[in-house]
Phi, psi and omega in degrees: 000327179290323180296320183295320180290318180297322185289319179297319174298313179298314182293316174301315179298315180301313181297313182302314180294320182293313177297320182292323174301319181293316182296318180296319177292328175294312182299316177304306185299317179293326174297315182298321181290317178297322177294312178298323183291323183295314179301312186293312181298326178290315181304311186286330190278332191269354187290344177258355187280146175284162185224140180210134172232157177215121181229158168259157179306326178299318179297324185275324186234064184298335178245028181076009180223143180293132183274330177242148170244132180279136178213156179267125173287097189290327180295314174298318179296312179304311178298312174305312179294317179299318178294325181290323178292326181288351176282351174284122183306328186277350182258127188261325185210149177210152172213144187227145174236124171242126176255197172288345182223346188234150170240118180242122178239122175255145183203162178248148170211155178253005179293143173288330186265082182299320184295318179296319176293315180304319176300317181294316180297309177305307181300318173308306182295319180290336181289340181247325180289139180307154190295333182282355174277143174264134185250125174238148181222157185206130179260023176269116183302332178292345184277351174299313180295325184296316185274332174301334186286343177269004175304127177092345178280171173222181184304338189260011195268003180054052183243009186304313184294320180290329180286317176307320184287316175298324176303312183300323172292325180292331185290342177289343180268160172300138185254004178068198186296155170285158184301319182298334179287335182277322179299000000 
């Protein structure tokens, strides 16, 4: 009788553990899905929200040194500029390269008025890029390959001379307004 009771207890414990393990896996999966949904919702919901922060010097520099470094996410900047340029009805294709000091935008247009399109493309890029970036644009289809060859490189890649040569090629296309005209 005791053996039967022990087997029954072991069987019941096994079933309880099995179901609680499945439930815990489902809870973990549900939690991960909820977090992902919250992040996506939060990212999409806050783009129209105002933002405000207020710190004291002690909060920012508790040990007399800045704790966080502000940086530009070049991948997001590149994506944003390209997408904004493509909102122009006269632009059919666009590609953007963002380095540590330059923004290069190659685009195609069927418009006869290259200067006007260049003006719109340049203003689009300048509206998003930090002010310290130099922006160069080109409506030459061959320049897509010129900027794509820099994909995956970084500021330590010793590519400055090649970028300068690419900029000289871009300057052969209409450049839109001068920076002074926009300010």
